[in-house]
N, C-alpha and C positions, 0 to 999 in steps of 0.2 A: 505494498500499500503507500501513495506515495505522501511522504509530508506537507503539513500545513503550507510551509513557506515555499517550497516545490511548486506547487501548486495554484497560487498566488503570483510565482513569477513565470511562473508559460501561459497562465491565464493573460496577466498583463503584458506578455508580449506577444499574443494574437489579437489583442485589442488592439495594440498599436500596430500590428500588420492590417487588420482590417479597414483603421482608419487613414491609415498610408493609401491604403488603395483607394476609399472616399474620393480625399484629398486629388491623386494624380486623376480620378475620375474626372473630378467639378473642376480643377484645372484647365483637362482636354476642352472642356465643355465652354468655359468662356475666353480661349486663346482663339484669335482667328487673325487672318492677313492685315496687315498694318495697312494695307498700299489700300488707295482712295479709289471710290468707284468713280470713272471720267464722265458717266452721266449726270449722278450727281452733282458733281465740281459743275458741270456747265450750265447745270439749273438754277446752281447756285451764286452762279457768277453774273447770269444774264437776270436775275431778279434783283440783282443787287441794282442801289439808287445810284446817278450820276455823280462824281466827283462835284464837289463843291470847289469853286474857285481859285478858293487861297490856298487849295493844297497841288504839290508839286505833281506835273503829267510827265510820263513820256511821250516823245519825239510820237511814235505810232498809236499814241490815243485816235481814236475816230473823231471824237469831237474837239479836239485840240486847238482848232482854227487859229493859229501861229502864238497859241500862246508860249511863251519862253519865259519858263521857271528860275534861272540860271540868273537872267535879268531881276524876274521880280523877289528874289532872294537877297542880291548884292545891293537892291536898292533896299530892303528889309534890314537887313545887316545893318549897313547903316546908319538905318534912323535908328535901330535896337542899339547900336554904340554909344550914338550920339546920347540917346538918353538914358544911361547909364554912368554918363561921365559925371564924375566932382565937380558942382560948381567953381566956378572961378571968383 
C-alpha cells in the first residue's frame, strides 16, 4: 500500500500535468496570425475623414492642391521661436 505522502505527491504531479494541458489548449485557441487583413485595412483607410489643413501632407496625397508642408513648417517654426524668446 502507498503512503499518504507518496499519494499526495503523485496526485499533485498529475493535477499539474492536467493543468499544463489545459493551458496549452487555451493558448493555442487564443493565438492567431498577427498579419492584418488587407480588406479590413482598405475599408478603414477609405472610411477615414480627410486630413485637416494644419497637418503635414505628402506630395502623393490626392487632395494636396499645391500644399507645401515644408514652407508652412518653416514659417510656423520661426513664429514659435519668436514667441519663446525672452523679452529684451
